[in-house]
C-alpha positions in Angstrom: 121.1 98.7 123.2 121.5 95.0 124.2 119.2 93.5 121.6 117.1 95.0 118.7 113.7 93.4 118.5 111.2 96.3 118.7 111.0 100.0 119.3 111.2 99.3 123.0 114.9 98.6 122.6 115.5 102.1 121.4 116.2 104.9 124.0 115.5 107.8 121.6 114.0 107.2 118.1 114.8 110.6 116.8 118.5 110.3 117.7 118.7 106.8 116.1 117.1 108.1 112.9 119.5 111.1 112.8 122.5 108.8 113.4 121.3 106.5 110.5 121.1 109.6 108.3 124.7 110.6 109.2 125.9 107.1 108.5 124.2 107.3 105.1 126.5 110.3 104.3 129.6 108.3 105.1 128.9 104.5 105.2 132.5 103.4 105.7 133.5 105.8 108.5 133.3 103.0 111.2 134.9 100.1 109.3 137.3 99.4 112.1 134.4 98.9 114.5 133.6 95.5 113.0 137.1 94.3 112.4 137.5 90.6 113.5 133.7 90.5 114.3 131.3 88.1 112.8 127.6 88.5 112.1 125.5 85.4 111.7 122.2 85.7 109.7 119.8 82.9 110.4 116.8 82.6 108.1 113.8 80.5 108.8 112.0 81.8 105.6 112.8 83.6 102.4 114.3 87.1 102.1 115.6 89.5 99.6 116.0 93.1 101.0 116.6 91.9 104.6 119.3 89.5 103.6 121.2 91.7 101.2 120.8 95.0 103.1 122.0 93.5 106.4 124.9 91.8 104.8 125.8 95.1 103.1 125.5 97.0 106.4 127.8 94.5 108.2 130.4 94.8 105.4 130.3 98.6 105.6 131.2 98.2 109.3 134.1 95.7 108.5 132.3 92.6 109.8 132.5 89.1 108.4 129.1 87.6 107.6 127.8 84.0 107.7 124.4 83.1 106.4 122.4 80.0 107.2 119.0 78.9 105.9 117.5 76.7 108.6 115.9 73.6 107.2 118.1 73.7 104.0 121.6 74.3 105.3 121.2 72.6 108.7 119.1 70.2 110.8 115.4 70.7 111.4 115.1 72.2 114.9 112.8 71.4 117.9 111.7 74.3 120.0 109.4 72.7 122.5 110.9 72.4 126.0 111.1 68.9 127.3 110.3 67.4 123.9 110.8 63.7 123.3 112.7 64.0 120.1 111.6 60.9 118.2 110.1 62.9 115.3 111.5 64.8 112.3 113.6 67.3 114.2 117.2 66.2 114.7 118.5 68.9 117.0 117.0 71.0 119.8 117.0 74.7 119.3 118.7 75.3 122.7 121.8 73.4 121.5 121.9 74.8 118.0 121.4 78.4 119.1 124.1 78.1 121.9 126.5 76.8 119.2 125.7 79.7 116.9 126.5 82.1 119.7 129.9 80.5 120.0 130.7 81.3 116.3 129.2 84.8 116.0 129.4 88.1 117.8 125.9 89.2 116.8 123.0 87.0 115.4 120.3 88.2 113.2 117.2 86.0 113.1 114.3 86.0 110.6 111.2 83.9 111.3 107.5 84.0 110.2 104.3 83.0 112.1 102.4 79.9 111.1 99.1 81.9 111.3 97.4 78.9 113.0 97.8 79.6 116.8 97.8 83.2 117.8 99.1 82.7 121.3 102.0 80.6 120.0 102.9 83.1 117.3 102.6 86.2 119.6 104.8 84.4 122.2 107.7 84.9 119.7 109.0 81.4 120.6 111.8 81.4 117.9 113.1 84.9 118.6 112.9 84.5 122.4 114.8 81.2 122.1 117.7 83.0 120.5 117.7 85.7 123.1 117.6 83.0 125.8 120.3 80.7 124.5 122.7 82.6 122.2 124.5 84.7 124.8 125.2 87.4 122.1 123.1 90.4 120.9 120.1 89.4 118.8 118.7 91.5 115.9 115.2 90.7 114.7 115.3 90.5 110.9 111.5 90.1 111.2 109.6 88.0 113.7 106.2 86.5 114.0 104.7 89.9 115.1 107.2 92.7 114.3 109.7 93.9 111.6 111.7 96.7 113.4 114.5 97.1 110.8 111.8 97.8 108.2 110.0 100.3 110.4 113.3 102.1 111.2 114.0 102.4 107.5 110.4 103.7 107.0 111.0 106.4 109.5 114.4 107.3 107.9 112.6 107.6 104.6 109.8 109.8 105.9 112.2 112.1 107.7 114.0 112.6 104.4 110.8 113.4 102.5 108.5 115.1 104.9 107.3 118.6 104.2 105.7 119.4 107.5 106.8 119.0 111.1 104.0 116.5 111.9 103.0 114.7 108.7 99.7 112.8 108.3 100.6 109.1 107.7 98.0 106.6 106.6 98.5 102.9 106.9 96.0 101.3 104.5 95.1 97.7 104.2 94.8 96.3 100.7 93.6 93.0 99.4 96.0 90.1 98.7 95.4 86.5 97.4 97.2 85.0 100.4 96.9 85.3 104.2 99.9 87.5 105.3 101.3 88.2 108.8 100.6 91.3 110.9 104.3 91.9 111.5 104.9 94.9 109.2 101.7 96.8 110.0 102.2 96.0 113.8 105.7 97.4 113.7 104.9 100.4 111.5 102.1 101.4 113.8 104.3 100.9 116.8 107.2 103.1 115.5 105.1 105.8 113.8 102.9 105.9 116.9 105.9 106.7 119.0 107.1 109.5 116.8 105.9 112.9 115.8 103.3 111.9 113.3 99.5 111.9 112.9 98.8 108.2 112.3 95.6 106.9 110.7 95.0 103.2 110.0 92.3 102.3 107.6 91.0 98.9 106.9 87.7 96.9 106.5 86.0 95.8 109.6 87.4 92.5 111.1 91.0 93.6 110.2 91.8 95.4 113.5 95.4 94.9 114.6 96.4 94.1 118.2 95.6 97.2 120.3 99.0 97.2 122.0 100.4 98.4 118.6 97.7 100.7 117.5 97.0 102.6 120.7 98.4 105.9 119.3 96.5 105.7 116.0 93.1 106.8 114.8 91.2 103.9 113.1 89.1 104.8 110.1 87.1 102.2 108.1 86.3 104.7 105.3 89.5 104.6 103.2 88.7 107.8 101.2 88.1 109.7 104.4 91.4 108.4 105.8 93.4 109.3 102.7 92.2 112.9 102.7 95.1 115.3 103.2 97.7 112.5 103.8 101.4 113.2 103.4 102.4 109.5 103.3 100.4 106.5 102.2 101.7 103.1 103.3 99.8 100.2 101.7 100.1 96.7 103.2 98.0 93.6 103.5 97.5 91.6 106.7 95.3 88.7 107.7 92.8 88.9 110.5 94.0 89.2 114.1 90.7 88.4 115.8 89.8 85.5 113.5 93.5 84.7 113.5 95.2 84.2 110.1 92.0 84.2 108.1 91.1 86.3 105.1 88.0 88.3 106.0 87.9 90.3 102.7 89.5 90.5 99.3 87.8 93.7 98.2 89.7 95.0 95.2 88.4 98.6 95.8 91.0 99.0 98.6 93.8 99.0 96.0 95.8 102.2 96.0 95.2 103.9 92.6 96.0 107.3 91.1 92.4 108.3 91.8 92.9 107.4 95.5 96.2 109.4 95.6 94.4 112.5 94.3 92.6 112.6 97.7 95.9 113.1 99.5 98.3 116.1 100.0 100.5 114.9 97.1 101.4 112.0 99.3 104.4 109.8 98.9 103.5 106.1 98.4 105.3 103.6 100.6 105.5 99.8 100.7 108.0 97.4 102.2 108.2 95.2 99.1 107.7 92.7 97.6 104.4 94.0 96.4 101.6 92.5 94.2 101.3 95.1 91.5 97.8 96.0 90.4 96.5 94.2 93.5 97.9 96.2 96.3 98.8 99.2 94.2 98.4 100.2 90.6 101.4 100.6 88.3 100.6 104.2 87.8 101.2 104.9 91.6 104.2 102.7 92.3 106.0 103.9 89.1 105.2 107.6 89.8 107.7 110.2 91.1 105.7 110.1 94.4 106.7 106.5 94.9 109.2 106.0 97.8 109.5 102.3 97.7 113.1 102.1 96.2 114.3 104.8 98.6 112.8 102.7 101.4 114.6 99.6 100.3 117.9 101.5 100.0 117.4 102.8 103.5 117.2 99.2 104.8 121.1 99.2 104.6 121.3 102.2 107.0 118.6 101.0 109.4 120.6 97.8 109.8 123.9 99.6 109.9 123.0 102.0 112.7 121.6 99.1 114.8 124.7 96.9 114.3 126.9 99.9 115.1 125.1 100.5 118.4 125.3 96.8 119.3 129.0 96.6 118.6 129.6 99.8 120.6 127.5 98.7 123.6 128.5 95.0 123.8 
């Protein structure tokens, strides 16, 4: 593993999940691996679970951690090649990133899309700039289009809880007052679609995700039909991909409720958090014994730790 930006960077998903589960049993076994190594965490937007879990994972491996909030702790960066820098940005990304690479052995980068220009967002300009200029391994802490650390934690969670060899997993859109990125659903569909699961994605029309991520999923616009017999229900909002960044529907009937969960095979409820309670999911579901959201969040430590371990070993 040279970088960690998507499922494509992983040779064997099952082996990586199993390794993460073994790390979870003894988190401090490899503390010497990170001795005298530094992880830099670079945030272009807010974070709770990603920030804390990745710091904890690095500390479990004996690494030192430096955290920087771009725009608050440093200069505003310019990413356009050949830019005449007579505006607000004081430093070019190629200079700043190269310097970060001098200070850190691994860099984790978190960025969000602007949801204005699909081609620009899906080009992953920020993430690819770090890969190009840092000269050290890069970990995606979420990018404009994908959130691989979350998806790896999701798979760890499902492997811990599954009751059948090939569970039915339903990714369900739900309404939200704001336009949200497609990164989490894209990534979840990509990782689950590459594993031993029956994946069904349900959403209103006009909320289709990019086909490159959903090619191994069945798409069902009838939510009740999709939920029937499900072993896991993952609720998430995303904005339109075709009418990019727009809200095509705010239908409250897509909320995951106790009545909806009765259609399933006593499914576990999943969400990456933060979640809008009683908008995305009812209190009765997220606070029930079938809710896996806290376990998911806990497994974020071990998804990050197994990735950092592999990067340290291979670089």
